[in-house]
C-alpha positions in Angstrom: -40.9 -186.3 -53.6 -39.9 -183.2 -51.5 -36.8 -181.3 -52.4 -34.6 -179.3 -50.1 -33.1 -175.8 -50.7 -30.7 -174.2 -48.3 -29.0 -170.8 -48.3 -26.8 -169.0 -45.8 -26.9 -165.3 -45.6 -25.0 -162.9 -43.3 -26.6 -160.5 -40.9 -25.1 -157.1 -41.6 -22.6 -156.2 -38.9 -24.2 -153.9 -36.4 -27.7 -155.1 -37.3 -27.8 -158.2 -35.0 -30.1 -156.5 -32.4 -32.5 -155.4 -35.2 -32.5 -159.0 -36.5 -33.4 -160.3 -33.1 -36.3 -157.7 -32.9 -37.5 -158.8 -36.3 -37.5 -162.4 -35.4 -39.4 -161.7 -32.2 -42.0 -159.8 -34.2 -42.2 -162.6 -36.7 -42.7 -165.3 -34.0 -45.0 -163.3 -31.7 -47.1 -161.1 -34.0 -46.8 -162.4 -37.6 -46.4 -166.1 -37.2 -49.8 -166.9 -38.7 -48.9 -164.7 -41.8 -45.5 -166.5 -42.0 -47.1 -169.9 -41.9 -49.8 -168.9 -44.4 -47.2 -167.5 -46.8 -45.1 -170.6 -46.7 -48.2 -172.9 -47.1 -49.2 -170.8 -50.2 -45.8 -171.4 -51.6 -45.9 -175.1 -50.9 -42.8 -175.1 -48.7 -41.8 -175.7 -45.1 -39.2 -173.2 -43.9 -36.7 -173.7 -41.2 -34.4 -170.8 -40.1 -31.2 -171.2 -38.0 -28.9 -168.6 -36.5 -25.2 -169.5 -36.6 -22.7 -167.3 -34.7 -19.3 -167.4 -36.4 -16.0 -165.6 -36.1 -17.0 -163.8 -39.3 -20.3 -162.6 -37.9 -23.8 -164.0 -37.6 -25.1 -166.1 -40.4 -28.7 -167.1 -41.0 -29.2 -170.5 -42.6 -32.6 -170.9 -44.2 -34.0 -174.2 -45.5 -37.0 -174.6 -47.7 -38.5 -178.0 -48.3 -41.2 -178.8 -50.8 -41.9 -179.8 -54.4 -40.1 -176.8 -55.9 -38.4 -174.8 -53.2 -36.2 -172.8 -55.6 -39.2 -171.5 -57.4 -40.9 -170.7 -54.1 -37.9 -168.7 -53.1 -38.1 -166.6 -56.2 -41.9 -166.3 -56.2 -42.0 -165.0 -52.7 -39.9 -161.9 -53.7 -42.5 -160.9 -56.3 -45.5 -161.2 -54.0 -47.6 -158.1 -53.4 -49.0 -159.1 -50.0 -48.5 -156.8 -47.1 -46.6 -159.6 -45.2 -44.3 -160.3 -48.1 -43.5 -156.6 -48.5 -42.7 -156.3 -44.8 -40.6 -159.5 -44.9 -38.7 -158.5 -48.1 -37.9 -155.0 -46.7 -36.5 -156.5 -43.5 -34.3 -159.0 -45.5 -33.0 -156.1 -47.5 -32.3 -153.9 -44.4 -30.8 -156.7 -42.3 -29.1 -158.9 -44.8 -28.4 -156.6 -47.8 -30.3 -158.9 -50.2 -33.1 -157.7 -52.4 -35.5 -160.6 -52.9 -37.4 -158.6 -55.5 -34.5 -158.9 -57.9 -33.5 -162.2 -59.5 -30.1 -163.3 -58.1 -27.2 -162.9 -60.4 -25.5 -165.9 -58.9 -26.5 -169.6 -59.0 -28.5 -171.2 -56.4 -26.6 -173.1 -53.7 -25.3 -176.4 -55.0 -26.0 -179.7 -53.1 -22.7 -181.4 -52.8 -23.5 -184.5 -50.8 -26.6 -186.2 -49.4 -26.4 -189.2 -47.1 -29.7 -190.5 -48.4 -28.7 -190.4 -52.1 
């Protein structure tokens, strides 16, 4: 049975244009690498952009057998694509995916199918 993992991360203020450029490159030039990396991790990723009064937030969902493990595993990958992706996450979101998080993973509060 597939499990769902979701996380919301802010786009650093002033980096919104750079984030848009990154997503354009991801979708137009690196989509195959993105799909391959997620297939290797055994997850389906969906990414949403939410404009809020507090700034732009990116909502990422991973769906698969063990999406939390996939999230952690991706940060330790040595592939060229992973290094490029991880560096952009650090620059645009201020999150270093190579370091284990010191906080807990997001907590599922309610599920209408439970």
